[in-house]
N, C-alpha and C positions, 0 to 999 in steps of 0.2 A: 504493500500500500504506500509506504513512505517513498519507495523507489519511483512509483507512478507519479506521486505528487512532485517529486524532484524534477522529473522529466517535464511535467506540465509547466512548472514554474520556469524552468530553463527555456522552454519554448516561448512562453509569454515574454520573458526578458529579451530573447532573441528577436521576436517580432517588434517589440518596442524600440530596440536599438536600430533595427533596420528601418523602421518607420521614421525615427528621429533623423537618421542619416539622410534618408530620402528627402525629408522636409528641408534640411539644411542645403542639400544639393539644389532643390527647386528654388529656394530663396537666392542662393548664389547665382544660379543661371538667370533668374528673373532680374537680379540686380545688374548683371552684366548686360542683358538685353535692354533693360529699362534705362540704364545710365549711359550707355555707349554714345548716344547722339544728343543727350540733353545738355544744354548750356546753362550754367548758373547765371542768373541775372543778379547783378550787384546794384542794389538800390543806391540812390544818391545819399550822401551823408552817412556812409557805412563805416564800420570799424573792423579791421582784420583782427580776429581773435586767435592768438597763438597759444594753445594749451601745451606747454612744454614739460608737464609733469609725466614724463614717459621716457622709455628708451629711445635714443636717437642714434642712428647709424647712417652709413653712406646712402643707401637706397632703402626706401620705405618698404615695409611689409604690410600691405593694406588689410584692414579688417573687412572681409567680404560682406559683413552685416552692418556696416557703418550707416547705410541709408536707413536702416530700420531702428537702430539703437541711438542714432544721433551722435555717435562717437567718431573720432578720427581713427587713423590706422593704429594697429597694435604697436607698431614700431615706426617712429617718424623718420623720414629721410632728410638728411642734411641738404641734398640737392633740391628736393621739393621746397624746403624752407627758404633757401636762398633765392630760388626762382620766384616764389610767392612774394617775398619781401621786395625784390627788385621790381616786380610787376606793380605791386601796391604803391611804390614810390611815384610812379607816373600815372596811376589810375585816378582820374578826377573824382570818382565816386568813393574812394577810400580816403577818409580824413585823418586816420591815425591807426596806430597799432595798440592793442591791449594784450599785455603779456600776463598769462596765468602760469606762474612758475613756482614750484616748491622743491621738487626732487628730480631735476633733469638727470637722466641716467646715461652719461656719455663721458668722453674724455675731454681734457682741457683744450686740446687743439680744435676739436669740433665746436666747443663753446666759443673759442676765439673767432671762428668763421661766422657763426651766427651773430656774435656781438659786432663784428665788423660790418655785417650786412645791416644791422640795426642802426649803426652810426651813419652808414651811407644813406639809409632811409631818412634820417633826420635832416640831411642836407636839403630835403624837399620842403623843409619848414613845417612838416606835419608832426603831430604829437606822438609820443610813446608813453603809455601809462603801464605800470606794473603793479600786480597785487599778489599776495600770498598769505595763506593762513599761517604758514611757517616758511622759512627760507634757509636752505643750506648755503654754504659758500659758493657752490656752483650756480645755484639759483640767483644769488645776489650778484654774482659776476655779470650775468645777463641783465638783471634788473637795474644795475648801477648806471646804465646808459639812459634810463627813462627820465622824462621830464618830471614825473611825479611817481613816487614809490610808496605804495600803501602796504602796511603789514597789520594783520588782524591784532587788535589790542590784547586779545587773550592768547595770541600765538607767541612764537619765539623765533629767534634768529641764531643760526649757528655761526659763530665767529671766534674760532679758537685755533686756527691754523690747519695745516695739512699733515697727514701721516701716511706711511706705507707699511702695511702689516702683512706678514707671511705666515702660512701654516707650515708646521714641521711634522713629519710622519715617522721619524726615527723611533720614537717610543712605541708606536703601533707596530712597526715592522719588527722591533725587538721582541715584543710580546708574542707576535705570530711566528717568530723564528724565521723570518724572511730576510735574507741578506742581499742588500743591493750591491751590484757589481758595476762600477762606474768607470768610464773612460772619457776624459774631457781634456780640452785645451783652453787655457785662459784662466788666470787667477780670479777674474771677475765673472766667470761663467757660473753663476749661482743657481741656475735652473735646477740642478741636481742636489743642491744642499739640503732641501727638506727631507731627503731620503737617508742621509748619513749624519746630519747635525740636528741638534735640538734648538739652535738659535743661529742668528745671522753670523757669517764670517766677518772679519774686519773689512775685507775688500767689499763684500756685499753691503755692509752698513755704510761704508764711505760713499759708494756710488748712489745708494738710495737717499742718503742725506743730501747729497748734491742735487739730486733730482727734485726732492720736495722743496728744498730751499729755493732752487731756481724757478720752479713753477710759481711758488707763492710770491717771490720777488716781482715776477712779471705781472701777476695778477694785481698785486698791491700798487704797482706803478700806474697801471691803467685805471684802477678804481680811484686813485688819488687825483688823476687828471680829470676824470668825469665828475667827481663829487666835491672837488676843491678841498680835500683833506690831505694832510701830509702823510707820507709813508710811515714816518716815525709815530704819528698818532694812531694809524691803523695797526701797527705792530703792538703798540702799548695796549690797545683795546683787546687784542687777541691774547696777549700775555696775562692781562689782569682779569680775563673773563668778565669784562665790564658789561657785556651786552646780555642781560638776563631777560629783557622784555622789549616789546615794540617801543615803549616810551624811552627806554635807554638808547635804542637805535636812532630815534628822532633827536634826542639830546646830543648824540655823537655825530649828527648830520649824515649818518649812513643812509637814512630814508627821509622822506619828506612828511609822511603822515602815519599816525597810528589810527587805522580806521577799518570799519566793517565794509563788507562788499556793497551794501546799499549806499554807503557814503562814497564809494568809488563810482557807482552808477550816477549818483547826483553830480559828482564832479565832471564825469564824462558828458552828461546831458548839458551842463553849463558850457563845456568846451564845444559841443556840437550845436549850441544854441537851440536846444530842444525844450519844449514845455515839460513840466514835471510828469504829466500824465502820458507822455509819448514814450514809445518803446525804442530802445537803442537797436539799430540794425547791425547786429554782429554777423560776421561772415567767418566761418571756421576754415581751417586750412584745407580740409578735404573738399569742401564746397568751392573754395576759391580756386582750387586747381582746375575746376570745370568752367571757370569764368573766361571771358575773352582775354586772350593773351596780347598784351600791349607791347611787351618787349619783342622786337622784330627779329626774325631769323635773317641771316645773310644768304649768300649765294649757295644754292643746294648742291652745286658742283664742287664746292670747297667745304669739305667736312673735317671737323676735328673729332676723332673717335676717343671717347673717354672710357677706358676699360677698368672696371672697378673690381678690386679684390679685397675681401674683408674676412678676417678669421684666421684660424690656424692653417698652415700650409700642409696639404696632404697630396699623395699621389692619386691619380684618377680624376673623376669628375667633381668630387667634393659635394657640398650641399649648401644650403642657405647660410650656414654658420662657418664655412671653411672655404679655403682657396684650393680648388682642385687644379693640379698642373695641366691636365688634359683640357679643361675648360678654358683656362687662360691662354694656353697655346693655340687652341682653335680660334679664339677671338682675335689674337694677334695676327694669326695667319690670314684670317678673313679680312681684317683691316688692311693688312699689307697688300693683298691682292685687289682690293677695292680701289679703282682709279679715282673715285670721288673723295676718298679719304686722303687728305694731304699731310696730316700729322696725327700723332697718337699721344694721349696722356694716359699713363699707367697710374691709376689712383690706388694707393696701398694703405690699408689699415690692418696691420697684422703683427703679432708677436713672433712670427716665424713658425717653424715646424720642420718637416722633412727636408734634409739637406739635398737629397736626390731630386725631389720635386722642385726645389728652389733652383737647382742647377739647370734642370730641363727648361724652366721658364726663362732663365738667364740666356740660354742658347737661343731661344726664339726671339728675345729682345735684340740680340746681336744680328740675327738674320734680318729683322725688320728695320733696324737702323741703316742698313745698306741702301734702302730705297726711300725711306721717309723718316723725319725726326720723331724720336720717342722721348718724352719728358716724364720724369717721375714726380708725382705729387704725393707727399706723405701726409697722412691724416693724424690721428691721435698717436699712432705708433707705427714704425716700420723698422722693426728690430730683427737682428739675426737673419733668418730666412727672408723676412720682409725687406731688410737692407740688401740682401743678395739679389732680390728682384729689381731693386732700384739702381744698384751700383753700375750696371751696364748701360744705363740710359744716357742720353746726350746731356741732360741737366737734371739736377735734383732740387725740388722746391719743398720747403717744410715750414711749419710754424715754429716760432721760438720755443713753444711748449711741446712740440712733437717729441716723443721718446724714440730714439733711433740708436744706430750702432749695434752693440752686442755682437761684434764679429768674433765668433767662436763657435765651437761645436762640441757635442757630447754624445755618447752612447750609453744607455743604461739598461742593464739586465737585472733580473731578480732570481737569486738562487732560492728555490722553494723546497729543496730536498728535506730540510729539517722540519719545515712546516707540514708538509704532507705526511712525513713519517711519524712525527711526534703528536701532531694535532688530529690527523685524519687516519693514520694507520696505513697510508699508501706508500709503497716503495717502488723504486725503478731499477731495472736492469737492462742491459743492452748488448748487442753484438754489432761489430762494425767491420767494414773492409779495410779501413785505415785508422791510424791512431787518433786522429782528430776529426773523424767524419761527422760527429754530432755537434761540433762547435759552430756557432755559439749555442750554449746549452743552459737551461735553467734548473736542471734536475741533478746536477753534480757540481762539485767544486772544480773550477778550471785550473789547469796547471799554470805555473809561471810562464812557460813558453807560450801557452795559448793566450794568456792575458797580455803578454808583451806584443803579440801579433795584433790583437784587438786594439791596443793603444796606438801602435804604429799606423794602423788603418785610419784611426781617428785623426792622428797627426797629419796624415797625407791629405785628408779632406780639408783640414784647417789650412794647409799649405795652398791648396787649390783655391780656397775661399779668399785668402789674403792676396794671392797673386792676381786673381781676377779683379778684386777690389782695387788693387794698385793700378792695373791697366785701365780700369774704368775711370778712376779719379786722377789719372796722370801723375801718380806718385810712385815712389819706389816701394818695394814690398816691405822693407825695413821701416819706412815711414808709416805704412799702414799698421804694421805690427806694434808700433809704439803707441798707437791709439786703439788697438784692437784688444786682444786678450779677453774677449767677452765683455768688455766694459760698455755699459749703457750710457748714452749721452743725451742731453736735451738738445733741441734743435739749435738754440743759440750758441751752444758750445760746439756742436757738430759743424756749424758754418765756420766757426773760428779755426777748427782743426782740419778743415778740408773735406769732410764727409758730405757736406751739403753746400749747394751753390748759392741759394737765394731764399729769403723769407717770403712767405705768401701762402695763400690757400689755393683751392682748386681753380678759381678764376684767374689767378696770376699764372698758374701753370698752363692754362689754356691760351692765355695771351702769348706766352713764350713759345708755345707750340706753333701758333699762327705766325709769329715773327720768324721762327726758324724755317717755316715753309714758305716764307716771303708772301704771305697773304695780308692784304690791307686790314686794318682793324675794323671789325664788324662785317667784313665781307666773307663770312663763313657761317656754317651751322654746326652746332655741337650735338652729338649723339652719344648716349650712354649705353654701355654694354656690360654684362649680359642684360637682355630685355627683361622687364618685370614679368612675373608670372601672371597668367590670366586668372580670372575670378575662380574658375573651376579648380585649377591647380592650387590656388590659395585655400579654398575650402577643404580640399582633400589633405593638403599639408597640415593645416591647422588641426583638423580632426585627428590625423595620425599622431601629431606631436602631443596633443592633449591626452589622447588615449594612452600613449606610451608613458606619459608622466603619471597618470592615474594608476596604471598597473604597477609602476615602480613604487609609488607611494603606498599602495595597498599591500603589496607583497613584502616590501623591505622596511617600511616605517622609518625608524631612527637611523637605519643603515643606508638611507638614500644618498647622503653626501659621499660615503665611501664607494657606493656603486658608481656614482658619477665620476669619481676619481679613477676607478678602475677602467671605466669606459674611455676616459681620456688617455690613460696610459696605453690602452690597446692601440691608439692611433700613433703612438710614439715608436713606430717600427723603424729600425735602422738608425743611422746617425742623424741627430737632430741639430738644427740651427734654430734654437728657441731661446727667447729671453727669460729672465728670472720667472720662476713658476708662479702663476696666478698673482702677479703684481698689480695692485690697484692703488692709485694715489687718491685719497679722499679726505 
């Protein structure tokens, strides 16, 4: 009887899930059909509303149900944001921008690009208002350009400086009796430190300290310029934890008002010369993208192809969160053969990854450079394998806060023999045709001869990396090695030591690409690759990702973080050109 009930319940659940999936698919298809030709009408006296309390990456991943839920994309795209702000600058129906920002989830270089776009928008003499119930340092960095900055009186503002924190797994590995076997080149190559140390090495601490100090110094200088406060005052406020409330922020002149949202609306209505009973015409980013485009494209026969790579570098096609060498190679080859494409910008936002995949993409850059200019544009980070992608380009453009360098490599294995024997009761035995047929192995201790061979192999890859970097940067290999050794640099320091050519964002890289191709300013069109997924693919991808997350949560519970770590480690096949593990400056 119970067995029958179980089958009935399972059938009901299956039918429900199938119906739910079908419903989502119909909605997605309907959204695609219904929105493909619809143009958004922007009413006179409108305000562009940018809700930036979300993840922001190079290309947006749109929410296929945004039309029904009223929301923007799940992941905002930097390119979309910049285009919208540029269009709003010359749109007579847009009178200003309203920033809703609390917890923007992105890197400092991306924030820099958005901030620069907002400053350019202000040249139109249109207003920028910002409001948040709370504000992190990243949120405030964007808000600091606004004419009026409101913070909820009951909210708070984070103003205590930046930090970089790392997780270390040595204690866990010791308890599990798993022994890491590591081969690396570079004293600063700290990506493997979490596996054999329980705290940062002196080299890692040094480079991390330089990074957080450099980023915050740059942020402070720009805020000081925008708000009319000295850098010394800003530092003192952070050191003394003086900003406990919105009222403290007003007194310190960090913001202009401690006010609720209704008070922001009242101020906006006054700015727009609206009666109190009138509604403010807000236009969201997702809707404004469907409005008439006022920024004009140039000659269709002169194209700048911007090829975007974001995430860890892996072999094969990759996915939405990784750079697959096959995908980038295909895009470069397609752009190289397209006669309408006159120059290419390789936009990179990556901590690195597979050294082999990085080298394969480097080779395709070299082939492409023979026929047309290739300019590298670094986003939040282009480290290790990410720098490998960039170093062969004609020029490298980065923001002062871009994290780059980390020229070094490592190989990591895990000897699980004691773990499987003592914890699981599993042992291994083998027969081989030759003495070292199973190398590299994770089920026995490798001999000194075998480990020496593995280290020499890693050394050889480092030699290749530094030699090709030297060729690309027109330096000697010894000069490159002096600033390599796995060390991570900020963009401002990378420019000083020759790893970067010029400061700027994606727009500046596009300008350089056009100049290199001898195209007149504005006489070209920009196209971004790979193309965005269609609505159907977005629905399926979103459903698949959420299903995987739910299954992992239900099956593993508190062990989910470890499962995700193991999943990432599985991607680290072969020698890696990867920056310090899971580094986040916040």
